[in-house]
KOLLO-911227 format. One record per residue (C-alpha): residue number from 1; residue in three letters; x, y, z. Coordinates in steps of 0.2 Angstrom, whole numbers, plus 2048, in hexadecimal, padded with zeros to 3 digits. Example, Ala and Ser with C-alpha at 12.3 -4.5 7.8 and 13.67 -1.06 7.14 Angstrom:
! KOLLO-911227
resi	resn	X	Y	Z
1	ALA	83E	7EA	827
2	SER	844	7FB	824
! end
This chain:
! KOLLO-911227
resi	resn	X	Y	Z
1	UNK	800	800	800
2	UNK	807	811	7FB
3	UNK	807	81F	807
4	UNK	800	82F	802
5	UNK	80D	83C	7FE
6	UNK	802	84A	804
7	UNK	7F3	84B	810
8	UNK	7ED	85D	813
9	UNK	7EE	862	826
10	UNK	7E3	871	823
11	UNK	7F0	87C	82C
12	UNK	7F0	88A	820
13	UNK	803	88C	81E
14	UNK	800	88B	80B
15	UNK	7F4	899	80C
16	UNK	801	8A6	812
17	UNK	811	8AC	80C
18	UNK	81A	8B6	7FF
19	UNK	818	8B4	7EC
20	UNK	805	8B5	7EB
21	UNK	7F8	8A9	7E4
22	UNK	7F7	8AA	7D1
23	UNK	7E5	8A9	7CB
24	UNK	7E1	8A4	7B9
25	UNK	7D2	8AB	7B0
26	UNK	7C9	89A	7B3
27	UNK	7CD	89C	7C5
28	UNK	7C7	8AE	7C6
29	UNK	7B7	8A9	7BC
30	UNK	7B4	89A	7C8
31	UNK	7B7	8A4	7D8
32	UNK	7AB	8B3	7D2
33	UNK	79D	8A6	7CE
34	UNK	7A0	89E	7DF
35	UNK	79F	8B0	7E8
36	UNK	791	8B4	7DC
37	UNK	799	8C4	7D6
38	UNK	79E	8CA	7C5
39	UNK	7AF	8C6	7BF
40	UNK	7B4	8D8	7BE
41	UNK	7AF	8DB	7D0
42	UNK	7B8	8CB	7D6
43	UNK	7C8	8D1	7CD
44	UNK	7C7	8E3	7D4
45	UNK	7C3	8DD	7E6
46	UNK	7CE	8CD	7E8
47	UNK	7DC	8CE	7DC
48	UNK	7EB	8D8	7D7
49	UNK	7F3	8D8	7C6
50	UNK	805	8D8	7C2
51	UNK	808	8D9	7AF
52	UNK	7FC	8CC	7A8
53	UNK	7FB	8C1	7B8
54	UNK	7EE	8C2	7C5
55	UNK	7F1	8BE	7D7
56	UNK	7E5	8BD	7E6
57	UNK	7E7	8CB	7F2
58	UNK	7EE	8C7	803
59	UNK	7EB	8CE	815
60	UNK	7F8	8D8	81E
61	UNK	7FE	8C8	827
62	UNK	802	8C0	815
63	UNK	7F3	8B4	815
64	UNK	7E7	8B2	807
65	UNK	7D8	8BD	807
66	UNK	7CD	8AE	807
67	UNK	7D6	8A5	816
68	UNK	7CF	8A5	827
69	UNK	7D9	89E	836
70	UNK	7C9	898	83E
71	UNK	7C1	88F	82F
72	UNK	7CE	88D	821
73	UNK	7CB	891	80F
74	UNK	7BB	89B	80D
75	UNK	7BA	897	7FA
76	UNK	7C0	884	7FC
77	UNK	7B3	87D	7EF
78	UNK	7BA	889	7E2
79	UNK	7CB	88D	7E7
80	UNK	7D9	891	7DA
81	UNK	7E1	883	7D1
82	UNK	7F2	887	7D9
83	UNK	7EA	885	7EA
84	UNK	7E3	874	7E5
85	UNK	7F3	86E	7DF
86	UNK	7FE	872	7EE
87	UNK	80B	86A	7F2
88	UNK	80C	863	7E0
89	UNK	815	872	7D9
90	UNK	822	870	7CB
91	UNK	831	874	7D6
92	UNK	82C	867	7E3
93	UNK	829	85A	7D6
94	UNK	839	85D	7CC
95	UNK	845	861	7DA
96	UNK	848	857	7EA
97	UNK	84F	865	7F3
98	UNK	840	870	7F0
99	UNK	835	861	7F6
100	UNK	83F	860	806
101	UNK	83D	872	809
102	UNK	82A	871	807
103	UNK	82A	864	814
104	UNK	830	870	821
105	UNK	822	87C	81C
106	UNK	814	870	81A
107	UNK	810	862	827
108	UNK	805	859	81A
109	UNK	813	853	80F
110	UNK	819	842	815
111	UNK	82C	842	817
112	UNK	82C	82F	817
113	UNK	826	82E	805
114	UNK	834	82F	7F9
115	UNK	835	83E	7ED
116	UNK	832	831	7DE
117	UNK	822	82C	7E6
118	UNK	81D	83E	7EA
119	UNK	820	843	7D8
120	UNK	816	834	7D1
121	UNK	808	838	7DD
122	UNK	809	84A	7D9
123	UNK	808	848	7C6
124	UNK	7FA	83C	7C7
125	UNK	7F0	848	7D3
126	UNK	7F3	857	7C7
127	UNK	7EE	84D	7B8
128	UNK	7DF	845	7C0
129	UNK	7D8	857	7C6
130	UNK	7DC	860	7B6
131	UNK	7E9	86B	7BF
132	UNK	7F6	86A	7B1
133	UNK	7F9	87B	7A8
134	UNK	802	87E	798
135	UNK	811	889	796
136	UNK	80B	89A	791
137	UNK	7FA	89A	799
138	UNK	7F4	8A6	7A6
139	UNK	7F5	899	7B5
140	UNK	803	897	7C1
141	UNK	814	892	7BB
142	UNK	815	885	7C8
143	UNK	808	87B	7C0
144	UNK	811	87A	7AF
145	UNK	817	868	7B0
146	UNK	817	861	79E
147	UNK	82A	85E	79E
148	UNK	827	852	7AE
149	UNK	81B	847	7A5
150	UNK	823	836	7A0
151	UNK	819	832	790
152	UNK	80B	837	784
153	UNK	806	848	77F
154	UNK	800	856	78A
155	UNK	7EF	854	783
156	UNK	7EF	841	787
157	UNK	7F6	844	799
158	UNK	7EC	852	79F
159	UNK	7E1	85D	796
160	UNK	7DF	86F	79D
161	UNK	7D0	875	7A6
162	UNK	7C8	864	7AB
163	UNK	7C4	868	7BC
164	UNK	7B2	862	7C1
165	UNK	7AD	871	7CB
166	UNK	7AD	87E	7BD
167	UNK	79C	882	7B5
168	UNK	79B	887	7A3
! end
C-alpha cells in the first residue's frame, strides 16, 4: 500500500506568504460566480494586476484575502487552481531540494515518502484534476509541468480546464 505523499492539515501555511496567488481568467470567472458578483467587480475588489498577471490581494499579515484563521478558505469550493494544486508545484516536483524545503513549511507533506513517489503522485493528481497549464497561458508558472510528463502528448496527458466545478 502506497502512502499518500500529501494530506492537507488545514493549517493555512500555504495561504500566507510572499509572492502572491496567481489567478487565471478561469479562476477569476469561477470565483466571481461563486461570490455572485460580476467579474469586473471581483477583479477590482479582490485582485491586483502586475503586467498581464492577476494576483489575489492579501491582508496586512500576508494572508490571502479569502483565508480565515477560524474557518480556513472561505472560497474552498471554487478556490484557484494554484491553491488546489499545492504542494504539487513544478519546483517541488522537479527538484528534491525544493521538495525538502516545502516539507519544513507544510506539515501535510509526508517526509517518509520518497521524492520519486511524491512526483508520481503529484503528476497523477494534477492530471486527474485538470490542473495542468500550458506554457504561455495566464495561469501560474508553477503549474506548467509538460516537460515532467513521461510519455504521450500534452493533450493526451492532461487537457486544460477539465475541472468539474466550473460552469459554462
